[in-house]
C-alpha angles and dihedrals in degrees: 000000000000099000092087094052108079136041096186110047096181093052091045091054092052092048090046091057092049092047090048091056091046095053097051091087092045092050091050096047094042102044110026099065120053098161125210096308126102108241126198112276123244146154119298112261139214123240113268094356097056108185097333093118091053096059136063105232091194089067103016092162091062092050093049091047090054092047091050090062089060102036101031135244095307116045142148127241131178118216098190105306091337114106117205134180114216121212112204135180132035098270095047097046092046091047092052101042099036107027094035097029094141095051094045096034105096123098117239115258104224136154091249094050090048091051092050099048111004087226094299134115127033113288105051102025131099143198126021094339091057092046093050095044094047093046091048093046093049092048093047095046088051090050088055092050105263107181091000138099093280092057090046091056092050091051092047090053091049089050088067092054090046090053091052092051091052093046091055088073093059095217094310122131117272143157110264095204101094099048093044092047090050092050094049092043094051092056090057092040091054089062102032100040103014092236144084126232127229118232091249095051107125093209095058092041090055092046089053091051095046093047093049091048093046091049092048093048099041090063096044120117092243092056090050087051089051091053088057097041105026094174086073092065101102090053097048111092094200091054091052091047091048093052089048094052091047092049091048091053092045090056092049091051090048089052091053093046092048091051090055091047091062091064100031116144116180090209093059117055109199102167149342092290091055091047090053092053092045091050090051092051093049095053118086114241089241092054110108091217089060090066089073096055099086133129096261092055090048094050096046093042089054090048091049093049094046096045096044092043095053114034104053095038091049094048094046091051090048089052091047094056092043090052091049090054090045094050108034092173090062089046088052092056093049093050093046091051092048092049093047097045105030107015115191100329123101115282114242131195090252087066094063095086088057095048102063097155092049091048090049091052092052092050093046090051089055090048098048095039089056087191093184105036096177121035111235105276117278129201131212113253093204140001108293137182108216125180088343096309127111116230118186126229111270095026114146110244123198115200103203106216092180088067091052098049093041096039106146091207091057106036124054094214105012096174098050134069102256119159089187087079085081099040132080125219091275093053095254120142116257129194118231126210088211091062103101108144088142094048117233144249129033094339098046115132107281091209095056094117093051093044092052091051091049094050093049097046098040094045095048094044092052093046090051092055106031143044109218115217136164120267114275113285094026122100125210090253090055095054106113118229096177104132126230113228124219126130083309130031111252134183119262115262108282145147128222137193116235105200116193114246095200 
């Protein structure tokens, strides 16, 4: 695991010795006095390394899930000098993030998060800036029809382009990543930039590449090590590559923003970027809110919206098509229901209530795919006693979504693809409290409504028009479902055949 970390072993050894001397005091002051409170239990840890040797950083969520079965739904772990409290299981995660939303609602302040956003934007920020940017983003997205009829029309229009991209392969095997990424990105781009990108557009192609690289690197073991020992950063290749990918994307976003600025008219609001500038103009200079409407917040907010609105939706759609090819009998039932209820016309959101099996398949895909296995680290905003344990203000909190979506007390067969998890005995769709793929509480995904709409419309449209099968020479049984772990969980590399049904 550590061989990729350093490029200068001698220097790293020297720095390691110096760091070791430096942390002795920290170790003593942090770990020798626990006070009168009852703290969450956890495994014993080593000096300096903490519990690093007891977890698999390549699939940290699985290690934490395993530890939760020994130490309970609330337990403490030390990654180096970094103390974290892990929340596991559906009831515990919901109780913390929903019933104690204020106490568990801050974002962790970490070296990595600072590198990625400098405290700006929506996803990784805190305090008044976060509150204002999230409030503004939600209001603006609603104004542009997020989760409403206007968004539905944009997605339906994009469905036609997606069909054309699939048809270009004429039933031959291909990687579905690029067309699905383009479709998801264009829904976000329509709101953020007021435009759609063509598949040959170099800007969007480069943004795809940078986003995929950043997602892959940010979940790598060496980056997790960097977040624990940030002084190692300059000698960690993955950290340098991650910073390069983020900076490249920042420059691409700035290019798009500057292009819009040339034709900006405060009387005509074309997109999120225009709305940001208009809001800034309308606020008095003395208004405290106006302090948050600066260029860095605009750039990082756009990057947050674009990244969050593309990656998870794309990967969930990729999983859905792979699972249809893997389980043709389930694909048969989806297509039979679509043909019986909708026929050949375009599926609309109003049809969902009459498509319970199809809806269950989409939800089960999200559950099994577990695209975001660990919610982005939270932090306690104040001292809190939770389930009998005392957790100090500023403690890093890890909501383990894997333990929610795979909770054995909530799901009959948590490790298998089973759409009946979302169906009652009469075949009607049922909602489940343990279904939290978008997390919950103050830090829940603000684009959840739009993402759910995209998944439903894109999936049903593709299943109406195409039969998904494995590439020639590969049987359904041979299709690999072993996930690849990065910051998100993505399908293994694969190709599928999309054979036209009409």
